[in-house]
Steps between C-alpha positions, in 0.01 A plus 500: 500500500639849400553759772253793461677831560281804526655836437314805633578840358339850562716763328683559173841528673453174705396312193807620329704333768297173504487467122798254448401303804161449346656414167728234670197349677288494185779326302560232741292186432515403862340829612161658436486875498192671657461880477295737705489855401378772748533861597626754254518234218109509486453881518438713187642793695835319513502363148331158530845343507366142536505531116879512497503170693275337236700653215821322644318174453369425856144394571346685798300242703328739735466875541439633849344849491589686812581871427243751624470840336662661811868521589438626859623286784141385542473414138823298488393315813167416342684382186703262714179357640351444166818332387493261783146395398597461137826308562308259739283407211764482236736285701223271592405459132863465370622285782886576434778294664699811545444877443778738380494872603739786485567797722293707740174644367159484670359290213759231574441525872131416451589208261742339745262552795250298308763227424601481870161403622461263204827320600649573152882535509635832378825583311596865563743693278699807593437472866739628774530848329416828681316809392468704818303788338197283402263262670604246245792431758253341744305320235815345354612356838163376578488317162829344587349358825212347314724351226690181494768528226693818470696630201715802570710741294809552722677331797397794734137420416547128552639582853196718573247232407688256726495765773115498467496136606500319168696178459838570323460194265178655362656840416670510164737768364416530135572867418265760352228387263496825302848445357356200299290738298812712420682182384220330316286771329630654164456859587385770250764726333452878529296543191274203572450624858406845376243349266359285774479801732382738234741732663853632408795466740730797525865590543414436868217264619369369829260228615294601814306262723373644833263289707298605814678496832305372790719536809690825447444826683431714186209385273562336164318812344752731654791286380358466140465882493859545590615251241292670231643843584852353468421337164341814354825678552690263267600627163513287172389185685226262395306355784323145491256439796363174602187544716489395866354179641153454649630590860358740754495847343605373155217672304611838621849446374360385161300821467809703581710323229229539250475876569877532475512316165219717360715806578834370369561393143817310602307262735278195439327263740410139459261286703705190429804461293538130539836332557631533145434873464603573863837321475560647153441847649749434776748390228472833315439760759764665717357382829203406702332736751245420779460251781437164315681182600597453132745795534690303757454134386519511118620851378861441629539211251471760222781699648262798531440726800199494726374799703322345800275754670396488861479195731263261315783266410702571812682183612534325160843410371624757264763520232737799477304625199210603739484864604291546803332832571235659719150566351570873463551702173847603610610153580357346188653774285845438655457127435407574135816710467706222642342242265647699198822578660839372342596355831187286539490396126859390525428258782160359407636270227683300777200448706406146617133401576468357840207304377711262284545428132174306400395143521257535797189386308653162403621438854148566642326269249749221581449524878120522493508198265711275715460619857283290732187698571295238694437603853706825476214717611570399855803705589736511796641840586880515450667656793826675450797380715480652851747764576613542856522873537685483830788302343535759230551802727 
C-alpha cells in the first residue's frame, strides 16, 4: 500500500517553497500525493493562486475556505476557527498517513491543530526559526510541538527544535527549500521578464515586499509610510512591489501601495508574481527591500543585497549581504545609499548563503518515504542534559 502524503498550503510564497517536495512525492510510485489548498490561494483579492498549483500539474484534492473579509485581530481569529472546522472535515475524508506543512502562518496552525486531535502525524518544514517582530514566532513553535518529523534549514534551528523538547533523531538538517527553486527553475532573461511584467526595468531597479508587522511598537501603516517616503526620493529607479499577505492590517498596506503606484510612473504593483517572475526579478534588480523572509533565505544566493526593515525577521540567520535598518525614512534612505555603495557592491559577490546550496526537497522526500511513522504521534519530551550551575560558578 502506498503512503498517502497530504501537503497543505495557504500562500503563494509557501507553495513556492513546497513545490519540489510535492513534485518528488508525486513522482514516487510508492507515495500518493494529496493537496489541500486554503487561505490566500482561494481569495480573488490575493490572485486565486491555487490556479498556479494546478498549472504546475498538481491536483488539488480539497479546498478549505477560511479567510473572512476582515483583517482585524477578530477577523483573523475567526478565520482560524473556520479553518479548524474545514480541516477537520478534509482530513477525515482524505485520511492521509502523514501531513506536510511549512512555516508559521495561522492557516497552518489551524491545519495542524485538526491533525493533532485526529492523531495524524505531521512533518514540519522550516521550524526552529525566529521572527521576533511577528506573532508568527509563537505559531511556528506551537506547530513544532504538534509535529513529529522536523526538517530545518540550519544547525542553529536544529538545536532550537531539540531545545523545544523534540527527539534529536526526528530533527533533520536539510537546508533551505527556496534554494531548490533557484537551482531548478530556468529563470527569465531581462527582455522576457519585462514582457511578463509589462514593465520596463531601469538603470536602477528594486523589488519591494513589505508585510504587516504584528508585535512591533510602531504600526505597520506608520512603517509603510516611512518606506514609501524614502522610495519616493529615489531618482532614476524602477520600483516593483509585491503586495502584502493576508495578515492583520494587510489591506491598509495594499491600499497605500496602490496609491503610491498611481502617483509614480516608475512603480508597479503585483498581487502575485509567482516563483518564476519573483526569482527572475531578484536576478535582474539591484536589491530587495522590505521585511520578507525571502530577502534573508533566498536573495543571498543571487549575490544581491537585501534591505531588511524593522524587527519582523529579528532572530533569523543572515548573510553579510543583508543590511538591517530601522523603519524610519532616514534609516531606510541610509540603507539604500549603502546598497549602491562601491564598498558594499565589492563584497556582496563573496557572500555565502547560510541556508545552504540546495537539495533540501530531495532529502525531505526521501525521509518521509522511509521513516517509520507508525505510533510516532505519541511523543516523549526530550530533556536537555542537566547543568549544575553551582559547579560552573
